[in-house]
Each structure stands twice: as structure tokens, then as C-alpha cells.
N, C-alpha and C positions, 0 to 999 in steps of 0.2 A: 509521475508527480510523487514527491516524497516529503513528508514533514518529519523533522528530527527534533527530539527533545531529550531531556535528562530526567532520570528517576534515581532514587537512592540505591537501586540495584545496578545502575549503570546507564549507558545511553539506550534510548528506545527510538523507534521510528515506525511510521505507518506509510503505506504506499498505495497508489492507485495506478494500475497499468492498463493501457488501452491502445488501440490502433485507430488512427484517423481513417484508414481505408485508402489513403492517398499514398502513392509511391513515387519514387524519383522519376525524372523526366524520361528515362530510357524505357520505362514500363508503359506499354500502351494503355490508354484510358479504359479500354475494354476489360483489362485485368484488374482495374481498381475495384475495391469493394466498399461496403458500408462500414461506418465506424463500429468498433466492437470492443466491449469491455472484457478484459482478461482476468483481472484480479484486484481485490482490495484486501490488504492484510497488515499484520503488525510483526515487528522484529524486536527481540529483547535478548538480553544476556542471560536470562534465567528462563527455565521451562515454565509454561503456564499450566501444564497438566502432566500426569505421570507417563502418558503415552507419547509425548512430544520428544523428538530426537534433534540433536544438533544438526545444523545445516552447514557448518563450517564458518570460515572467516567472512564477515559481513562488511561490505563497503559503507553501509549506513551507520554501522556501530563502531567506526574507527578500527576495523579489522578484528574486532572481538568475535568470539564464538557466538553464533546466532541461533536462536530458537525462533522459527517462523511459523506463522499460521495465517491462512487466508482463505478467501472464498471467491470463486468466479461468479456464483449466482448473486452474491451481495454487491458485486461490482456494477451490475446493471443500473442500480440506483444512482451511482456516481456519474455514469455516462449520461443518463437522462438529465441530471442536474447540469452537466457540462453543456449539453446541447440546448437546454432551455434557459439557463441562467449565466453561463459562461464560466471561465476558469477561476475568477475571483471567488465565486460562490463555492466551487469545489475545494479551493484552498481553505475556506472557512469550515467546510465539512471535515476536511482532513485535520485541521487544528482541533476541532471538537472531538474527533475520533482519538487523537493523540492524548488529550486530557482524560477522556473516558478510559482509555487503555491504561494510562498511568494510575488512575484511581483503582482500576481492577487489579493491577499488580500490587498496589499497596495493601490490598486485602489478603494477599497470599502469604503463607508463613515463610 
């Protein structure tokens, strides 16, 4: 799930990556697993701190050079919300995260 927005520095995006634990029909059900959150993070065309490195061209930023930061631990909260409240609630969380990230970028020099 990816929410994309615009900032005065260029395009920005936030993502939530997870696995449902369900695989295609050729995989035996005994190999299926539980849902798992992998990552929640943000993409921008500018670095957010001095130790952040470019990650290359980004499909979410129209091919622009991307500076990415994320957390697998923080993603668990989004998976809980997905399981308890459904995808529309997670989209609202991502939209809020996008707004908060844009505000944080606005504070950077």
C-alpha cells in the first residue's frame, strides 16, 4: 500500500508492505503462514538526515532519486489496524503519515 503526495521539495510517498501469508494455488496450504508486516516507511527526493544515502530511482517518485527510511517494528501497528479495522482504516493512517512526513520535511533547511 502506497500513498503518494507532493511537497515543495518534490514528490513524496509513504508505504506499508506486508504479506497476507496466503500463496498461490500451487503452494500446499501446509506451507501458508500468518500475515506478517514487513515495513512502514517514507520516500523523498531530499535526505532527512546526514547519514541517509540515495537508494536510486524510485517508482513512487516518478523515477527521481530516492532517500528512503523505514521501520519493520513500526509496521506491526499497521498490520494490527488492517486485521482489526480493514484496509480503509489503513489508508487513513497512511494519509495521516504522509501529511506528518510532509510537515516534518517542511521543517528541514
